[in-house]
C-alpha positions as CSV (number, residue, x, y, z in Angstrom):
1,X,43.3,-1.4,-81.6
2,X,43.8,-4.4,-79.6
3,X,42.0,-7.4,-80.8
4,X,39.9,-8.1,-77.5
5,X,38.8,-4.1,-77.9
6,X,37.3,-5.1,-81.6
7,X,35.7,-8.0,-80.3
8,X,34.3,-5.9,-77.8
9,X,32.7,-3.0,-80.3
10,X,31.4,-5.7,-82.6
11,X,29.9,-8.1,-80.2
12,X,28.3,-5.7,-77.8
13,X,26.3,-3.6,-79.8
14,X,25.2,-6.6,-81.9
15,X,24.0,-8.4,-78.3
16,X,22.3,-4.9,-77.6
17,X,20.4,-4.8,-81.4
18,X,19.6,-8.5,-81.3
19,X,18.2,-8.1,-78.2
20,X,16.0,-5.1,-79.4
21,X,14.8,-7.5,-83.1
22,X,14.1,-10.2,-80.6
23,X,11.7,-8.0,-78.7
24,X,10.0,-7.0,-82.1
25,X,10.0,-10.3,-83.7
26,X,7.8,-11.9,-80.6
27,X,5.4,-8.5,-80.4
28,X,4.1,-10.6,-83.3
29,X,4.8,-14.1,-83.2
30,X,3.9,-16.4,-80.8
31,X,6.4,-19.2,-79.9
32,X,3.9,-21.6,-78.8
33,X,2.6,-21.6,-82.4
34,X,6.2,-21.6,-84.5
35,X,6.6,-24.0,-87.3
36,X,9.6,-24.6,-90.2
37,X,8.3,-23.2,-93.2
38,X,4.2,-24.0,-92.9
39,X,5.2,-27.7,-91.6
40,X,4.3,-29.2,-88.4
41,X,4.5,-27.0,-84.9
42,X,8.4,-27.5,-83.9
43,X,7.5,-28.4,-80.3
44,X,10.2,-26.4,-78.6
45,X,9.4,-25.0,-75.3
46,X,9.1,-21.1,-75.8
47,X,12.6,-20.3,-73.6
48,X,14.6,-22.5,-76.1
49,X,13.3,-20.4,-79.1
50,X,13.7,-17.5,-77.5
51,X,16.7,-18.5,-76.9
52,X,18.4,-20.2,-80.5
53,X,16.5,-17.5,-82.4
54,X,18.8,-14.4,-80.4
55,X,21.7,-16.5,-81.1
56,X,20.8,-16.5,-84.4
57,X,19.8,-12.6,-84.5
58,X,23.3,-11.9,-82.7
59,X,25.3,-13.8,-85.0
60,X,23.8,-12.2,-88.5
61,X,24.0,-9.0,-86.8
62,X,27.7,-9.6,-85.5
63,X,29.0,-10.7,-88.6
64,X,27.2,-7.8,-90.4
65,X,28.8,-5.6,-88.2
66,X,32.3,-7.7,-88.5
67,X,32.5,-7.1,-92.3
68,X,31.9,-3.4,-91.7
69,X,35.0,-3.4,-89.4
70,X,37.1,-4.9,-91.8
71,X,36.0,-3.4,-95.1
72,X,36.8,0.0,-92.8
73,X,39.8,-1.1,-91.5
74,X,40.7,-1.9,-95.4
75,X,39.5,1.4,-96.5
76,X,41.9,3.3,-93.8
77,X,44.8,1.2,-94.6
78,X,44.7,2.2,-98.6
79,X,44.2,6.1,-97.4
80,X,47.4,6.1,-95.5
C-alpha cells in the first residue's frame, strides 16, 4: 500500500466520523454559550467554535485510526 493510499484510508473515514460527532455534540451544546471549564464565555463566533471542534475531533479520530493501522501492520509483519 502506498503512503498516499494509507493516508487517505486513515483520514477520509476520520473526516466522516468527525462530521457525525460534530453533529451529535452540537445537537446538545449551544456554541453561543460555550465556556472553558465553567469559566467565562469564550466569545468566539459559532463558526469558529464549529471549525475548531471539528478539527480537534478529526485529529483525535485520525490519530486513533493511524495507531490502529500501525499496530495492524506490525501484527501482519510478525505473522509472516
